N, C-alpha and C positions, 0 to 999 in steps of 0.2 A: 438459324438466328438464335442468339443467346437470350433465353428468357429467365425471368427472375427466380426460378426455383433454386438455382445454384447460389445466387446471391442470398436468397432467403435461408438456404441451408446454413450460411455463415451467420446471418442475423438470428436464426433460431438457436444458435449456440449460446445466446444470452441466457436463455432459461437454464440450460445445463450448467453454465459457468456460475450463475447466481445461486443455483441450488446446490452446487458443489461446495458447500460450506458446512462447518460444524454447527450444531445447535440451531438448526432451522427453527425459527420461532413459531409458536402455535398460531400466531396471527396470520400465517401464510398457509395454514392447512385446516383451520376450523370452519365453522359455519359462516363466520363473517367473511372469510376468504372465498368461500363458495358463492356467497351472495355478490361479493365484489366482482367475481368472474362473470356473473350474469350481466352486471352493469357494463362490463367491457364489451359485451356482445352487441349492445344497442348503438354503439357509436364507432365511427372510423377516425375520430379525432386523434391526432398525434402531436405531442409537444416535446421540444428539445430544450433543456436548460443548460446554459454554458457558464463555467466558472474557471478559475485559475488553479485552485488547490483543493484537496480534500478539506472539508468543513466550511468552505465558502458558500455552499449551496443553501438555498432557501428550502429547507427540509419540509416546513409546514406547507408551502405551496405544492411541492412535489407530492406529498402524501395526500393532500386534498384532491389534486388532479387525478392521481391514480386510484385512490380508494373511494372517493366520494363521487367523482364524475366518470369513472371508468375509462379515463383517457390513457392511451398508450403513451408512456412517459419515459423519456431518456435523459440522462445526465452526461454531459461531455465536460470532463475535467482535464484541463490542459496538462497538468503535471501530476505526479504521484506523491508530491510532498517531500521528496528525498532531501531537500535543502534545509529542512527545519531541524529542530532539536527533539529528542525523545525523552519525555518525562517519565516513561515507564521502564526503560531499559537502556542498554548500551548501544543500540543500533544507531548508526549514522549513515549518510549518503545512500548507496543502493540498498543496503539492508533496511534502512528506515523507509525507503520507497516501498519495499515489500510489506512492511508493517502497515503503512498508511493505505496501501491498496486494499489490504484485507479489512482494515478498519472501515474504510468507505463502503466496501461491499457489505459489511455487516450492517451499516446504516442503511444502505440501499434496500436490504431485505425488509426494513420497516417502511421506508418511503414507497416501495413497490415499483422500482424503476430499473431500466436497463442502463448499464454503465459503459462509457467509452473513455479512452485516454488518447492524447496525442503522443508524439515521440519526444516532446520537450521534457527536459529534466529540470527540476527546481534547483537553481544554482544559488539559492539563498535570497534574503531580502534585497529587493532592488527598488530604489526610490524613483528611478527614471524610466519612462517608457522607452526612450531610445536605447538605454543600456540593455533592457530586457530583449528588445527586438534584435539588437546586435549579437547578444549571446545566443539566442535561439535561431536566428535567421527567419525573418518575417515570412518569407515565401514558403519555407518548409512547414511552419506551424499552420499557415493558411491552407496549405495543401491537405493537411490532416483534417482541418475543420471542414473543408469542402467535401472530403471523402466521407466523413461521418454523416453530413447532411444528405449526401447522395445515397448513402447506404440506408439511413433511417427514414428519410423522406418525410420530415415533420411538416405539418400544416402551419405550426406556430413555433417561433423561437423566442425564448425569454432569456435575455442576457443579464447575468447578475451585475455586470459592470458596464460603465459608460464609455470607457476609453479616455477619461478625463482625470485631472488631478483629484477630484472628489473621491475617486476609487481607493485612495490610500497609498498605493505604491505601484511600481512599474509593472509587476506581473499581473496585477488586477487590471491596470489600464490596457495592457496588451490583450488580455482576454476580451475586453470590450471592443477594442479596435478590430481584432481578428474576427469576432462574431459579426460585426457590422459589414465587413468586407466579404465574409463568406456568404452572407445572405444574398449578395449579388452574384458572386463568383460561381456559386454552386449551379446557377441556372445557365451559365455561359459555357457552351460546348468547347470553346477555344481555351478555357482555363483547365489545366491539368488533364489533357486529353488521354493520358495513359490510364486514367481511371475508367474511361469508357471501354477500353480494351479488356478490363476486368469483367465487364458485364454491367457496370453501373451506368446510369443515365443522368443527364442534367436534371436538376430539380429546383423549381422555384418555390421557396417557402412563401406562404401567403401573407403572413403577418409577423412583424418583428417588434417585440416588446423589450423593455429593460426595467429592472427593479428600481423603485424610487421610494422615498419616504412617504408615509401615508398622508402627510400634510401638504404635499406638493400639488400645485395646480394641475388639473387634468388627470390625476392619479386614478386608476381603476383599482378599487379596493376589494379584496377577497378575504372574507373572514374564515381563517383556518382554525379558529378556536371553537368552531361549532362542534357540539357533542354528538358522537355517533354511538347510540346505545348498543349496536352490534359489537363495536370495539371496546366499549366501556371507557372511552377516553375521547378527547378531541383529536383532530388531525395534527395539530401542533404538538400535543402531548405525545402522540405516537412517534412523531418525528424526533422529539427530544429523546425518547428512549433509544432510537437509532443513533442519534448524534452522540449519545453517551459512550458508544463503543470507540469513538475516536479519542481514546485515552492518552495516546502519545502527545496530544496537543492540549491536554488538560480539559477536554470537553466532557468528561464524565460527571455524572451527578447533577446536571442542570435541570432543576425542576421547573415545570411550566404550570402556573396556576390555572384553574378553570376560568372560563370567560372568554370574551372576544379577543382575538389575536389577528391583526391585519397584515396581510402581504399585499403590497401595492406595486403596480406596474404602470408604465406609460407606453402608449403606442408610438413607435418611432417611424416605421414605414409599413405600408400595406400595398399589395398589388391588386386589391379588390376595389370595386367602385365605392366611393364614399357613401357612408350611411346617411340617413336623414335625421338622426338624432344622436344624443350622447351614447358613448359605448357603455354597454351594460355587462359585457362578458368577453372573455378571450376569443370566443368563437362567433361573435356577431358577424353577420354577412357570410358565414361559412355554413354550408350544408354538410353536417357531419353524420347524417342519418345513413343507415344502410341503403335505403332507397335512393339516396343522393348519389350513389356510385353509378347509377344508370346514366348520369349526365356525362360521364367520361367517354362513353361510346354510345351515343343516342341511337345509332342505327341498329344496335343489337336488341333494343326494346327490353331491357332488363327490369323494368319497373315492377311487373307482376311477380316474377319469382323472388325478387328482393323484398317485396311487400309481404309475401308469404313467410319468408324467413323472419322478417321483423315481427310478424304476428306471433310466431312461436316464441321469440325472445320475450316479447311483452307478456305473454301468458305465463312463461316460466318465472319471470320476476314477480308477477302478481300472485302466483300460486306457491311461491317459495315458502318453505316451512323450515326454520332453523333446527327443529327437532327431527326432521326427516328430509334433508336436502335432496336425497336421491329421487324423491317422488316425481320431480319434473324432468328427469332424464329421458325416460321412454316416451312420454307423450309429446315432448317439445324439443329437447336438445338433440336427440337422435334424428328425428325427422328434419329438423333445420339443417343439421350437418349433412344429411343425405342430399338435400336440395342444393346446398352450397356447393358440394362436390360436382353435382351435375352441372351447375352454373359454371364452375371453373373449367370443366371439360368443354362446354359449349364455347366459352370465350377462347380457350386454347385453340380450338379448331376453326375459329371465325377468321374472316378476312377483313380486318379493320386496321386503321392506322397503327403502326408498330409502337409508337410512343404511348398511345392510348391503351393498347393491349398490355404493354409492360406495366403501366401504372395500375390498370384494373386487376391484373393477375397478382401484382404485388400486394394490393390491399385485400383481395379475396383470400389469398393464401395465408396472409397474416391472420385473417379472421378464421380460417380453417384451424390453424394452430390454437387460437383462442377458444374455439368451440371444444377442441379435444381437452384443453386444460380445464375448462369449465366442467366437462363430463367427469374427469378424474377427481376433481375437488368435490363435486356434488356426490359422487359415489364413495368418497373417502377411501379410495383405492390406495393400498400401500405396496410399494416395491422397494426391496432392499437387496443390495448385492454386496456380500461380505466374503472376504478371503477366508477359506476354511483353515482351522488350525491343523498342524501336521498330525498324522494319525498317531495315536498313543500305542505303546508296546508294553508288554508285561514288566519290562525293566525301567520304563520311563513313564512318569505320570503325564496326563494331558497338558498340553501347552497352549499358549495363545498364538494367534497368527503372527507371521513375521512382520517387521516394521516396513521394510521396503523390498521390492523385487530386484534381482540382479540378473544381468545377461546370462543365458544358459539355464536359468532356473525353471523348473516345472512346479506348478501348484494348481490347486483347485479353488474355485469360487462358486458360491451358490446364490442364485437369485431367488428370492422368496416373494411371491405375490399373495396378498391377503385381501379378500373381498370383505369389507366392513359394512356393506349396505344390504338392504333387503332385495336388491335387484340382482337377478341371475346374470352372470357374465358367461358368454358363449365363445367357443372357438379360441381358446386362450393359447397364445404362442409366446414363448419367452426366448429372447436372443441376447447376444452379447456383441457390442460394437467395440472394436479395438483399433488403436492407431497402428501404423504400418509395421511395427516391429514386434508384434505379438501374434502367436498362432493359437487358434481356439478349436477345440473339438468337443462334441457332446453327443449324448444319446437323448433326443428329445423325449420328454415325458408328455404323453398324450392326455389331455384333459378337455373334455367337451364342454364342461360348464363348471362354474364356481358359485356356490350359494353363500348365504350369509355366514361369515366366520370361517369359511373354508380357505385353505391355502394350497398353493402349488409351489413346490421347491424344485428348481431346475439346476443341477450341478453342471459345471463346465470345467474342462481341463485346459490349462493355459500353459504355453511355453514362451519364455522370453528369448528372442533370437540373440545369438552371440554378439551380433553387431548392433544391438539395440542402443538407441540414443537415450541419455539420461533425462529425467524429468526436470526441467529447469525453465525459468522465465524465457519467453521468446525474444526478449529484448536484453541488450547488454551494452556496457561501456568499456572501452579499453582503459580509460582513466576516469575513475569515479569522481575525481576532484576537479577535473577541467573540461571534460566532454559535456556539452550542453544539449546534445541530441542523442537519443539512444540509437544504436545500430539494431536493426530488426533482423533477427536470425531466422525467423520463420514468417515470411511476408504474408502468408495467408491469414495470419491472425492479427495483423496490425490494427491498432485502435481498440482491440478487445482487452478486457482485464487480464485474461490468461488464455493460454491454449486450452483446448478441451481436455477433459480427463483422459487418462490412458485407457481406461475401460469404462464403458457405459452399458448398463443393462437396459433392455427394452422389453415391454410387454405389450402385445397386441391382443385386443379382445373385441367382441361385438355385443352391442346392446340393441335390441330390436332390429337386428340385421345390419347395423351400422358399425363400422370399425373405428375404434379409438386406440390411441397409443400413449404410453407413458414411459419415460426414461429416467434413470437415476445412475449417478456415477458409482463405480466400484470403489469400495473402501476396505481398509484393514482396521482391525481393532487393536488399540493400544491402551495401556493402563498407566495413569499418572498417579503417584502416591497420594497427592493432596487433592486431586480433582476426581479421580475415579476413572471409569472406562470412557474412552473417547473413540470416535470413529473418524479416521482421517483418509483422505484420498490416497489411493494406491499409487505409489511412485516408483519409478525405476531409478536405481542408483548404482554406483560402482561397487564391486565386491570389497574394495578397499578405498576409503576416503582419506585423503592425506592433506594435512594442514601444517604449514611451517610457521612457527612463531619465534620471534616477532615478525610480522609481515613487513614492517618498515622499521628501519633502525639507522643508527649513526655509528661512526667509528671516530671516537675523539682523538684528535691529533696529539693531544698532550698526554694521553695515557701511556704509561711506560709498558704495562703488560698488555700487548696488543692481542687480545683474545676475546672471543664473543661466544656466549652460550646460546645455542638455538635448540629448539625442541620440535620434533616432527610428531604431531599427534595423529595417530592412525586409528580409524574406526573400522571395524570389520563388519561387513554385511553378509559374510559367508554364513551359511545355515549349519553351524556346528563348529567343530575344531578346525582351526586354520593356522598355518605358519607363513610368516612373511619376513622378508628382509628389506631393510631400509638403508639407503645410502644417499649421499649428497653429491650434487654436481656443482663444482666450485670454480671460481675465477682462477686464472693461472697463478700459481705460487701459493695458493691457500691450502691449508691442511686441516682435515677433519679428524678428530679423535673421539671415538673409534672410527675406523673407515667404514664399518658396516655394523648394523644392529639387527639381531634376530628377535622376532616377536612371535609369541604364541597366543592364540585366542581360543577361549573355550566355548564362546557362544556369540550369537549375533548381537550387534550393538555394543560390544565390548570395545573400550578405548584403551590403547596402549601408547606409551610415549617412548620415542627414541631420542635420547639426549646426546647432543654432540657439542664439543668444544672446538671452535674454529680458531686456528692460529693464522695470523695475518702477517704477510711479509712487512718488514720494517718500512719499505718504501710506500706502502699503501696508505697508512694513516695520514701523513701530512698532505696528501693530495685532496684537499678539502672539497674540491669541485667534482671529484670523480664519484661515479655510482657503480656499485658492484651488485650482481645478482647471484643468489644461491638458490638452487632447486633441490627439492626432496623427491625421491622416487621410492615407492614401495613395490617390491616384486612378489607376486603371489600367483601360483598356479600357471607359471609360464608367461605372465603378462606384467607389464609395467603400469603403475598408477601414479600419475603426477599432478592430480588435482583433487580437490575435496570440496565439501559443501558445508555451509553454516546453516543449521536449522533455525529458521526465523519463526518462532512460535510464541504467541501470547494467548492467555486464557480467553476462550470464546472465539478465537480466530483459527482459520485453517493454517496448518503449518506449511511452510514453503522452504525450498532449498535454494540457497544462493551459492553458486559455484565460484571458486577462485583457483587459479594455478597455485600449486604448492611451492611458492617462491617467496623469498625475502629480498628486499631491496635495501642495501646499506649505502649510506652516503658518508664520505669522509668529511668531518666537520672540525674546524679549528675551535675547540671548546675545552675549557678547564673548569674544575670544580675545587672548592675548598676541601681539604683532606679531613677524613674522620668526622664528617657531619652526621648527626643523628636526626632523622626526619620522621615526623608523624604525619599521617594522612587520614582525613575524614572524608570517606567516600560519599560522593553525591550520586549522580546518574550520568553514565556515559563518559567517563574521564579515564585517560590512560596515564596520568601523571606518575603513578608508581612504576609502571613499565618503562616510561621514558627516563625516570631517575635511575633505574637499574642500568639502562644503557649508558648513562653518564658515569656509572661506577658508584652510585649512591643507593643505599637500601632504604626503603620507606616502610614503616610499620603502620598497618591499617588500625585505626582506632575505633573501637566499638563503644556501645553505650556505657559499659562498666569503666572503660578507660576515661571517658569524658566525665563520668560521675565521680570517680574516686581514684583514678590512676595517677601516677607520678608524671605529670606533664612537664615538669621542670627538666626531665632528662633529655628533652628534645631541643636541638638547636633551632629547628624550624618546624612549624606545623602548617600544612596546607589544608584548606577547606575546599573540597571538590565542588564542581559545578552543580548548581541547583540543590545543594544540601539543605538550604533553608526551606525548600519545598517538600523534601522527602525524609529528612532526618529530624524527628521530634526531639531526639536527645541533643542534637546540636542547639536547638532552641532552648531546651530545658537547662542545659549546662553551659550555655555561652558565657555566663559570668566567670566560670573557671578559666575559659580561654582568655578573657580580658585580664583576669588575675595573672595568668601565665605571661601575658605581654608586660604587665606592670612589673613583674619580677625579672624581666630581662629576656623574654622569649621573642621570637620572630614569627608572627602569624601572617600568613598569606591567604587571602580570601579570593577565590576565583569567581567567574561569572555566576550571578544569581538571578532569580526572577523576582516578581513583585512581592513574594512572601518575605523578602529581605527587609521590607519596611514594617513588618509586623511587630518586631521588638528592636531595641537598640543593640544591633550586633556589633557595632564598632565602639571603640572607647570614647568617642565623641559623636555628637549627632551627625547623621548622614541620611540622605533620602534619595530613593530611586524614582518613585512616582510611576503611575500607570502609563504615562506618555514618555517614558524614558527614551533618550536618544540612542542612536546607533550609527556607526559608520559602515555602510554596506559595500562600498567599493573596495575590493581587496587590494587595489593598487593605490589607494588614497595616500597622499604624502603624510608621513608621520614625523613630527618635530619633537626631539628630545629636549625638554625644558631645563633640565639640570644635568648636563653631561658629566659633571664631577661627582654626582651622587654615586655611592658605592654600588647601587643597583645597576648602574650603567658602566661602571668602571672596574668592578672586582667580582670575580677574577677575570672576566672577559670585557673588553671594550666594546660596548654596544653602540652601533652607529645606524644611520638610515639604511645601510645595506642589509641589516638583519630583518628588515621588513619587506625585502624583495621576495617574490615567489610565493606570497601568501595565497591561500585559497578561500573563496566564497565571501569573506568579509574581513574587516579589521576587528570589529567587535560589536556587541550589542548590550542593552540594559546598562548603559552608562549611568552613573549617578548624576542627579540633577541639582542637588543641594548638598552642602557639606559645611561643617564647622571650620573656622579659619585655622584650626590646628592641623587640618589635612593639607598637604601640599600636592597639587597636580604635577605629574611627572611627564605626561605625554600629551601632545595636541595633534588632532587630525580632524578631517572633515571631508564629507562628500562634496561633489560639485554643487554649488548653490546652497550649501549648508554653512552656517557660521562655525567657527572653530570649536571643537568639543574638547573639554578638559576633564570630563568625568570618567574616563576609561581606565585611568591608573592614578591612584592617590596613595600617599604615604603619610603616616602620623607617628610621631614618637610619643609614647605613653609610659610614664614611669621610667624603667630601665630598658624597655623593649620597643619594638617597632610593629606597627600594624600596616599592612599593605593590601589595598583592594585593586584587583586587576580584572577588568571585564573585556580586555582584548582576547580574541578567540584562540587561545592556546589549545583548547580542547579540539579544535578543528585542524590546527597546524601540525600538532604532534603526530597524529595518525597519518598525515600526508607527508611526513618526513621533511618538513620545512626546516632547514638548518638554523635560521635565526631564532625560531621558536625554542629550539633546544638550548641555544646560547642564553636566551632570556631566562628560561627555566633554571639553567645552571646558576645564574646569578641570584635569582630569587631564593634558591635552595642553599646558597653558600653564605647568605647573610645571617649572622646571629644578632640577637638584640644587643643594644649598646652595653648592657650589663653583663653579657656573656663572655 
């Protein structure tokens, strides 16, 4: 019979994955954390909170549950937020999903929760429930929700959303609908029976709540603004600190004042007998005490041993001293853990109903893990596993450890255990757990005890197997722009944030004869010039990482010189000197000059570029509908390398590797540009307009603060203002008057999609207003009507028609203007289903001798996706000079 230890082994990965982060905050290792770990021991209560995206969660409620009530708390977020925009960097789509996963995990460290995801990808803002469910497939997302419930087995679910229009948009509504259905489906053995073959069992959640406003009738109000002197802040304030890590969404820096802060929920369904009075708490009518576990299998008569464990926990809480947390370990925590293990053994050997045994063992083994975590925190035990730097030689000074490990490499790693308490640790044993493609050997260092301040250092020799797989997300999409469900490449980790670390160090020790264990992921030390020393997860990567740029491109049919410049960027992870050769695999008839490029690397992490000019057959360009693929291959040490990774790293977050095939996709596009145009570009965040213009045969000069302050703007025929420049470019705000003067003197200024900061000053030559509730057209196939077909923007040099809006991805556009001066002329009209026609997405105004154009249609999403019409529209925008030019 399959018992829950193997399922719990997966569930226990939560702790390892959540701890495998940079900058673990002190709030999770100080005396407050130790005290909170004791509160967790007195209750079996488990809550699961469900949302649609990162930052949807009620962080105050989660933090109150976990840190004040000691509740085992989980957060199930349907998507990783990859459909949004990145306020802090250039990442979009899957790369943004990695950023927001790490941001949410950083917030989770403050909330104190376990994190889960579904396979659903955020495909952008969706106003309709039916659209969202059509994109995702309702049954598939429901399958994931049911699996998480069966894995985590919560007593209570709190849904952030209702499944109704009040939720704001389709993704939110879907989360509400899915949660309500999963509440019932998780208990039905006929639903998703393949999960039962994994070892999961049906599970009936006892109570289903959803978030409401605190003034709604029947709302259960929870004050998360209560001050906790151990934390030095309220639970809502702690949550706000966590939320501030979600910077890509502009959530940083939100201060929460002291005082009451209400989280309100309403009871939707309950499987418990109705109470006799009004609800006073989430766990009314639920016995969440340790002793209450005896009711699962009454025939085993567990009341007495569970009561003894409860007494030890109560005494530990009463005797806890923040100045000496370890004092309660020997008299209370160790005996309670010994009794708990004896209880687990008795239940395992008992002859009781299989479902009851499963549930009881699940809860008891969860509690065993929590007792060990409490012991580690109370003792202040430190475990660190760091890759050793290469040995120094007389001819070479000491160096830092390598950044990544590569197949075939040998290295050493040292695990260091430090006892920071007054309690003696006995029978210490240090080990290393590795995933399947690493070999480990060591000579165990014997240490019978560790006193206060003493350390044990255990070195290990590690070899990476030649066929080792690279460290990458366990989920992937063949098409980041159109696939709405992730493919799961390693099914054993589905619904978790990440696969476990490549290396995990463990220490086993005894206190009062009772065994405790602690684990920490293996890390390597890197140094960032502006940040200092950082410790990052050890990852396995290829000896040569290859990226071909541009990844998406076009072949203008009207260009006489049919050639394209491409660049193979090769990063060496070889540990020393290395020589590689790079060549391209081309479509028939294409020619690369040179045919091969030799590269020499002097050290690890060095990047070299192999530059090629592609000559295209005359017949290729005019075939506007055809797509061509070019591959780059680096040859090193007898092996071919045809993929590479993007390092997705933001300050304070764990760095991750996003892999892509080293390939470029080129589409033939019938597009023309005005000759000899001089273009200026004000970079915002996450915009590839300069690269797209280069593919059109136009060069863009990036304009910095000195250019805007005193440069000769009149030299430019057109100046583009990149997306969200009003949010991140103070110089754009400061010197905008010079841009308006540029328009007045005959310039052509094109302002792309902006956010609410655009309302802070008069960025346009005449008044215009976006507003906080600015409209968007989220359906990427919504009909677009050209209001002035004769306008040069739609007729010169390319005739823009409705066909240029075919094949768009994610959306038409967002942050449309809501009000504007009559001097502005709307140029496009579009709308979602059941939405009135929207005119604020593209407007033009003549001012003095020049032209000002605002376009909030999502070119910044279409250009990376290689949408031909977006390039044609961009070509026209760039080819217009002001009337006086």
